[in-house]
C-alpha positions as CSV (number, residue, x, y, z in Angstrom):
1,M,-85.9,4.0,-50.7
2,S,-86.6,0.4,-51.7
3,P,-87.5,-1.9,-48.9
4,R,-85.1,-4.8,-50.5
5,I,-82.0,-2.6,-49.8
6,S,-80.2,-4.1,-46.7
7,R,-80.0,-2.2,-43.4
8,R,-76.2,-1.9,-43.8
9,G,-76.4,-1.0,-47.6
10,A,-78.8,1.8,-46.8
11,L,-76.8,3.0,-44.0
12,V,-73.9,3.0,-46.3
13,A,-75.3,5.2,-48.9
14,A,-76.9,7.4,-46.6
15,A,-74.2,8.2,-44.5
16,A,-72.5,9.5,-47.3
17,A,-75.6,11.6,-48.4
18,G,-76.6,12.4,-44.8
19,L,-79.9,10.6,-44.8
20,G,-82.3,9.2,-42.4
21,V,-83.0,5.6,-43.4
22,P,-85.2,2.6,-42.4
23,A,-83.5,-0.1,-40.2
24,A,-85.0,-2.8,-42.0
25,A,-88.5,-3.6,-43.5
26,E,-90.5,-5.0,-40.2
27,A,-93.1,-2.7,-38.8
28,A,-91.9,-0.4,-36.5
29,P,-93.3,-0.2,-32.8
30,Q,-96.7,1.5,-32.1
31,P,-96.2,5.2,-30.4
32,A,-96.9,5.1,-26.4
33,R,-100.6,6.0,-27.3
34,R,-103.0,6.8,-29.8
35,G,-106.4,8.0,-29.9
36,G,-108.7,11.1,-30.1
37,G,-106.8,12.5,-33.1
38,T,-103.7,12.7,-31.2
39,T,-100.5,10.5,-30.9
40,R,-98.7,10.4,-27.8
41,V,-94.7,10.6,-28.5
42,R,-92.1,10.8,-26.1
43,V,-89.2,12.4,-27.3
44,A,-85.9,12.6,-25.4
45,T,-81.9,13.3,-25.6
46,Y,-79.2,11.7,-24.1
47,N,-75.5,12.6,-23.9
48,A,-74.4,8.8,-23.9
49,S,-71.1,9.2,-23.9
50,L,-70.5,6.8,-26.9
51,N,-67.2,8.3,-27.7
52,R,-63.9,6.7,-27.6
53,A,-60.2,8.0,-27.4
54,T,-59.0,6.4,-30.8
55,E,-60.9,6.2,-34.3
56,G,-62.9,2.9,-34.8
57,Q,-62.8,2.0,-31.1
58,L,-66.4,2.5,-30.6
59,L,-66.9,0.0,-33.4
60,A,-65.1,-2.6,-31.8
61,D,-66.9,-2.1,-28.6
62,L,-70.1,-2.4,-30.4
63,A,-69.4,-5.4,-32.1
64,T,-69.0,-7.4,-29.1
65,G,-72.4,-6.9,-28.1
66,E,-71.3,-6.9,-24.4
67,D,-69.4,-4.0,-23.3
68,P,-70.9,-3.1,-20.1
69,Q,-71.0,0.7,-20.6
70,I,-73.0,0.4,-24.0
71,R,-75.1,-2.2,-22.6
72,A,-76.0,0.2,-19.4
73,V,-76.8,2.9,-22.0
74,A,-79.3,0.8,-23.8
75,Q,-81.0,-0.3,-20.4
76,V,-81.4,3.5,-20.0
77,I,-83.0,4.0,-23.3
78,Q,-85.0,0.8,-22.8
79,L,-86.7,2.0,-19.7
80,N,-87.3,5.3,-20.9
81,N,-88.6,4.0,-24.0
82,P,-88.6,7.3,-26.2
83,D,-90.2,7.2,-29.9
84,V,-87.7,10.2,-31.1
85,L,-84.1,10.1,-29.5
86,L,-81.1,12.4,-30.0
87,L,-77.9,10.6,-28.7
88,N,-75.0,13.1,-28.3
89,E,-71.4,11.9,-28.4
90,V,-71.6,9.0,-30.8
91,D,-68.4,8.7,-32.6
92,F,-69.4,8.9,-36.5
93,D,-68.4,6.7,-39.0
94,E,-68.9,7.0,-42.8
95,D,-70.3,3.6,-43.2
96,G,-73.1,4.3,-40.4
97,R,-72.1,0.7,-38.9
98,A,-72.3,2.2,-35.7
99,I,-75.8,2.7,-35.9
100,D,-76.5,-0.7,-37.0
101,L,-74.5,-2.3,-34.4
102,L,-76.1,-0.4,-31.4
103,R,-79.5,-1.3,-32.5
104,E,-78.9,-5.1,-33.3
105,K,-76.7,-5.8,-30.4
106,Y,-77.9,-3.7,-27.7
107,L,-81.0,-1.8,-28.2
108,E,-83.0,-4.8,-29.6
109,V,-81.9,-7.1,-27.1
110,S,-83.1,-7.1,-23.6
111,Q,-80.8,-5.6,-21.2
112,N,-81.2,-6.7,-17.5
113,G,-84.8,-7.5,-18.0
114,A,-85.8,-4.2,-19.8
115,T,-88.0,-4.5,-22.8
116,P,-86.1,-4.4,-26.2
117,V,-86.5,-1.0,-28.4
118,H,-86.7,-0.6,-32.0
119,Y,-86.2,2.3,-34.2
120,P,-86.7,1.8,-37.9
121,Y,-85.5,5.0,-38.8
122,A,-82.0,6.6,-38.2
123,Y,-80.2,9.9,-39.1
124,T,-76.5,10.7,-38.9
125,A,-74.4,12.8,-40.8
126,P,-70.8,14.1,-40.7
127,V,-69.7,16.7,-37.9
128,N,-66.9,19.0,-37.4
129,T,-64.9,17.3,-34.5
130,G,-61.9,16.3,-35.4
131,V,-62.1,17.6,-38.9
132,P,-58.4,19.5,-39.7
133,S,-58.8,23.0,-40.3
134,G,-55.1,23.5,-41.6
135,L,-55.3,26.5,-39.6
136,D,-53.6,27.5,-36.2
137,L,-56.7,28.1,-34.2
138,N,-55.3,28.0,-30.7
139,R,-52.6,30.4,-31.7
140,D,-49.8,28.1,-30.3
141,G,-47.4,28.5,-33.4
142,T,-48.3,25.0,-34.8
143,V,-50.7,23.5,-36.9
144,G,-52.6,20.1,-36.2
145,G,-54.0,18.3,-33.5
146,P,-57.6,18.5,-31.8
147,D,-57.2,22.1,-31.0
148,D,-56.7,23.0,-34.3
149,A,-59.6,21.0,-36.1
150,W,-63.0,22.6,-36.9
151,G,-64.3,21.4,-33.7
152,F,-62.2,19.9,-31.0
153,G,-61.8,16.2,-31.4
154,A,-58.9,13.7,-31.9
155,F,-60.1,12.3,-35.0
156,P,-63.2,13.2,-37.5
157,G,-66.5,12.5,-36.0
158,Q,-65.3,11.9,-32.7
159,Y,-68.4,13.2,-30.7
160,G,-70.8,12.9,-33.4
161,M,-74.8,12.7,-33.1
162,V,-77.4,10.2,-34.2
163,L,-81.1,10.8,-34.4
164,L,-83.3,7.5,-33.7
165,S,-87.0,7.4,-34.5
166,R,-90.0,5.3,-34.7
167,H,-91.5,7.6,-37.1
168,P,-90.3,8.4,-40.8
169,I,-87.7,10.8,-41.2
170,L,-88.2,13.1,-44.1
171,T,-84.8,12.8,-45.6
172,G,-85.3,15.2,-48.6
173,Q,-86.0,18.1,-46.4
174,I,-83.2,17.8,-43.9
175,R,-81.1,20.7,-43.3
176,T,-77.5,20.8,-42.0
177,F,-75.2,23.7,-40.9
178,Q,-72.1,21.9,-40.7
179,N,-70.1,24.6,-42.8
180,L,-71.9,27.8,-41.6
181,R,-69.2,30.5,-41.0
182,W,-69.3,32.1,-37.8
183,A,-68.3,35.4,-39.3
184,A,-71.7,35.2,-41.3
185,M,-73.6,35.8,-37.9
186,P,-74.4,39.5,-37.6
187,S,-73.2,41.0,-34.0
188,S,-71.8,37.9,-33.2
189,L,-69.3,37.3,-30.3
190,L,-66.5,36.1,-32.6
191,P,-63.0,37.1,-31.0
192,V,-61.6,38.4,-34.3
193,E,-58.6,39.6,-32.2
194,F,-57.5,36.5,-30.8
195,Y,-57.7,34.9,-34.4
196,G,-56.8,37.5,-36.6
197,E,-58.8,38.5,-39.6
198,E,-57.7,35.8,-42.0
199,I,-58.6,32.9,-39.8
200,A,-61.7,34.7,-38.3
201,E,-63.4,34.7,-41.6
202,Q,-62.9,31.0,-42.2
203,L,-64.1,29.7,-38.9
204,R,-67.2,27.5,-39.0
205,L,-69.6,28.3,-36.1
206,S,-70.9,24.6,-35.1
207,S,-68.2,22.5,-32.8
208,K,-70.0,19.5,-34.4
209,S,-73.0,20.7,-36.5
210,H,-76.6,21.7,-36.3
211,W,-79.5,19.7,-37.9
212,D,-83.1,20.6,-38.7
213,V,-84.5,17.1,-39.4
214,P,-88.2,16.9,-40.0
215,V,-90.1,13.9,-38.5
216,R,-93.5,12.7,-39.7
217,I,-96.0,11.8,-36.7
218,G,-99.3,11.3,-38.2
219,S,-100.3,14.2,-40.3
220,T,-97.8,16.3,-38.6
221,T,-94.3,17.2,-39.4
222,V,-92.3,18.0,-36.6
223,H,-88.8,19.6,-37.0
224,V,-86.2,18.0,-34.5
225,L,-83.5,20.8,-34.2
226,A,-80.4,19.0,-33.1
227,A,-77.0,20.2,-31.8
228,H,-74.3,19.9,-29.4
229,P,-72.5,23.2,-28.8
230,T,-69.0,23.3,-27.4
231,P,-68.4,23.3,-23.7
232,P,-67.8,27.1,-22.5
233,S,-65.1,25.8,-20.6
234,F,-61.4,25.2,-21.3
235,D,-60.6,28.8,-22.2
236,G,-58.1,31.3,-22.4
237,P,-58.7,35.3,-21.6
238,E,-60.3,35.9,-25.0
239,K,-63.1,33.2,-23.7
240,R,-63.4,31.6,-27.1
241,N,-65.3,28.5,-26.3
242,Q,-68.0,30.8,-24.1
243,R,-68.4,33.1,-26.9
244,R,-68.9,30.1,-29.5
245,N,-71.1,28.2,-27.0
246,N,-73.3,31.5,-26.9
247,D,-73.5,31.7,-30.7
248,E,-74.2,28.3,-31.4
249,I,-77.2,28.7,-29.2
250,R,-78.1,31.5,-31.0
251,L,-78.5,29.9,-34.3
252,W,-81.4,28.4,-33.3
253,A,-82.8,31.4,-31.6
254,D,-82.3,33.2,-34.9
255,Y,-83.6,30.3,-36.8
256,L,-86.9,30.4,-35.3
257,S,-87.0,34.2,-35.9
258,P,-88.7,35.5,-38.7
259,G,-87.6,37.8,-41.2
260,R,-84.3,39.7,-40.7
261,R,-82.8,37.8,-37.9
262,S,-82.9,34.5,-39.7
263,R,-81.7,35.9,-43.4
264,W,-77.9,35.4,-42.5
265,I,-78.4,31.6,-41.9
266,T,-77.4,29.5,-44.8
267,D,-77.5,25.6,-44.7
268,D,-74.9,23.3,-46.5
269,A,-77.3,23.0,-49.5
270,G,-77.1,27.0,-49.9
271,V,-80.7,27.3,-49.0
272,V,-81.2,31.0,-47.0
273,G,-83.6,31.4,-44.0
274,G,-84.9,30.0,-40.9
275,L,-88.0,27.8,-40.0
276,A,-91.3,29.2,-41.2
277,P,-93.5,30.5,-38.1
278,Q,-96.4,27.9,-38.7
279,E,-93.7,24.9,-38.6
280,E,-94.0,22.6,-35.5
281,F,-90.5,22.0,-33.8
282,V,-88.4,20.7,-30.7
283,I,-84.9,21.6,-29.7
284,L,-82.9,18.5,-28.6
285,G,-79.3,18.3,-27.3
286,D,-76.6,18.9,-24.9
287,Y,-76.1,22.7,-25.1
288,N,-73.5,22.7,-22.5
289,S,-75.1,25.8,-20.9
290,D,-77.0,26.5,-17.6
291,P,-79.4,29.2,-17.1
292,A,-77.7,30.4,-13.8
293,D,-74.5,28.4,-13.1
294,G,-71.2,27.1,-14.6
295,D,-68.8,28.8,-17.3
296,S,-71.7,29.7,-19.8
297,W,-71.5,33.2,-21.4
298,P,-74.4,35.3,-19.6
299,G,-77.8,34.5,-20.5
300,A,-76.5,32.2,-23.5
301,I,-79.2,29.4,-23.0
302,D,-81.8,32.1,-22.0
303,Q,-81.8,32.7,-26.0
304,L,-83.8,29.7,-26.2
305,L,-85.5,29.2,-22.7
306,T,-87.0,32.6,-23.0
307,H,-88.0,32.5,-26.9
308,A,-91.4,33.5,-27.9
309,R,-91.7,30.5,-29.8
310,V,-90.3,28.0,-27.1
311,R,-91.7,26.3,-24.1
312,D,-89.6,25.2,-21.5
313,T,-91.2,22.3,-19.2
314,R,-88.3,22.1,-16.8
315,P,-88.1,18.5,-16.5
316,S,-86.7,17.5,-13.0
317,S,-85.8,14.7,-10.8
318,E,-85.3,13.6,-7.0
319,G,-81.9,12.1,-8.1
320,A,-80.7,15.4,-9.0
321,E,-82.0,17.2,-5.9
322,E,-80.1,14.4,-3.9
323,A,-77.0,14.7,-6.0
324,A,-76.6,18.4,-5.2
325,A,-75.6,17.4,-1.6
326,Q,-72.0,16.1,-3.0
327,G,-71.0,19.8,-1.8
328,G,-68.2,21.4,-3.8
329,A,-69.3,23.9,-6.6
330,N,-73.1,22.8,-6.0
331,D,-73.0,24.7,-2.6
332,S,-72.9,28.2,-4.3
333,H,-75.3,27.3,-7.4
334,R,-78.3,29.5,-8.0
335,S,-80.3,27.3,-10.0
336,D,-82.7,24.7,-8.5
337,P,-80.8,21.6,-8.3
338,R,-83.9,19.4,-9.6
339,F,-83.7,20.6,-12.8
340,D,-79.9,19.4,-13.2
341,T,-79.1,16.8,-16.2
342,A,-75.5,16.4,-15.5
343,D,-73.2,15.3,-12.7
344,F,-69.8,17.1,-13.3
345,G,-66.9,17.4,-11.1
346,D,-67.7,19.5,-7.8
347,S,-64.4,20.7,-7.0
348,P,-63.5,23.3,-8.0
349,S,-65.6,23.7,-10.3
350,P,-68.4,23.4,-12.2
351,G,-70.2,21.2,-10.1
352,N,-74.0,19.7,-11.3
353,L,-75.7,21.6,-14.0
354,R,-78.7,21.8,-16.2
355,V,-77.3,21.5,-20.0
356,D,-79.6,18.8,-21.7
357,Y,-82.7,20.1,-23.3
358,V,-85.8,18.9,-24.9
359,L,-87.8,22.3,-25.8
360,P,-90.9,22.0,-27.5
361,A,-92.7,24.7,-29.6
362,K,-95.3,26.5,-27.5
363,T,-97.9,25.2,-30.0
364,L,-97.4,21.7,-29.2
365,Q,-99.4,20.0,-26.4
366,V,-97.0,18.8,-23.5
367,V,-98.3,15.7,-21.1
368,S,-95.3,15.6,-18.9
369,S,-91.6,15.9,-18.7
370,A,-88.7,14.2,-16.5
371,V,-85.1,13.7,-16.2
372,F,-83.9,10.1,-15.6
373,W,-82.1,10.3,-12.5
374,P,-83.4,8.0,-9.7
375,R,-82.8,8.8,-5.9
376,S,-80.3,6.3,-4.4
377,G,-81.5,2.8,-4.0
378,R,-84.6,3.3,-6.4
379,P,-84.8,1.0,-9.5
380,G,-82.3,2.6,-12.3
381,S,-80.1,4.3,-9.8
382,E,-77.6,1.6,-10.8
383,L,-77.5,3.2,-14.1
384,T,-76.5,6.8,-13.2
385,G,-74.3,6.5,-10.1
386,T,-71.1,8.7,-9.3
387,Y,-68.1,8.9,-11.0
388,P,-67.0,6.4,-12.5
389,F,-70.2,6.6,-14.1
390,P,-71.9,3.2,-15.4
391,T,-73.3,5.2,-18.3
392,S,-72.6,8.6,-18.8
393,D,-72.0,11.8,-16.6
394,H,-75.3,13.1,-18.5
395,R,-78.8,12.0,-17.8
396,L,-81.6,11.2,-20.4
397,V,-84.1,13.9,-20.6
398,R,-87.7,13.3,-22.0
399,V,-90.8,15.2,-22.6
400,D,-94.1,13.6,-23.7
401,L,-96.1,15.5,-26.3
402,E,-99.5,15.1,-28.0
403,V,-99.2,15.5,-31.7
404,R,-102.1,15.8,-34.2
405,S,-102.4,12.6,-36.0
């Protein structure tokens, strides 16, 4: 792409095609550290709750440059300074204007004295949330509304995703799986009896989308596997959301498995199969599934945590351990609270959970990992807090990797 194309013009063209684009022609900030044939890269995921109740409201809030919640989100990002960052729950707009405004008016401006951050590359694409299906998906006898969209949402693009990067995104190699049908998955948990054969055959698997976004870091290509599976709660006796959450997670597990397990997977361009065994990757996103607590289908997230190609670094924080003292559902949890990444309602459920993940390939060298959740009174604790949260009910999760340069 020519550097003469303006940032806004590039994003307009790219959003329609689902491409990653440079923010501008200026040079990108250097990665955290380079030396000895490797580059240290901080990879992070953050459900930043940059979703709004009505279409266009996020753009209006971003345009002011003064929205308190967005400023606090930007400060969290500045303090953690990731090189590659997936943001969940950013309302999608076809012009890509939200990405422009977020960078120009918030990330590239110091928030409360924090150092500004610059991301020359960004990627976003359409998602299933709020897109009308034309079908009675919730089986209430009427068609229309958030429950009858391909993914729950009040308008197309609500709860979308954005990938920001200081390293080039290989736009020509991106794979998306927005339209992949749930019925295509062998031995899926699809509740055909609830939907009926005709509707079940048409359902899309991904509640938002699944993206394989290759990022070039030095001489190494790292595939960012991004997703945001549906919450397993808000369910009826058929457990359709639990089942879908499980199978959305399973998509990546099969994608990383060679041979027959990945042959059913077809991307939006019609390319079949999964990720080759020699490729490096990192799984990012809010997967709405805790290993032992909450409402997930049994073993849902274990499909990734115990996968032969995946390393679980178990990022932790002191703040999460402290927050478990809120009581309620937390008192009966089995998971170690140090690893929690989200502060949900504690009474009657589900309590604080580990649902946000940065899971690198075992072939990548891990330096450190953490959840940004300071204890009360520590610097940054004012950015997490308790309900009503100044930023989000989720916390930023990061992993530092050494990648061959």
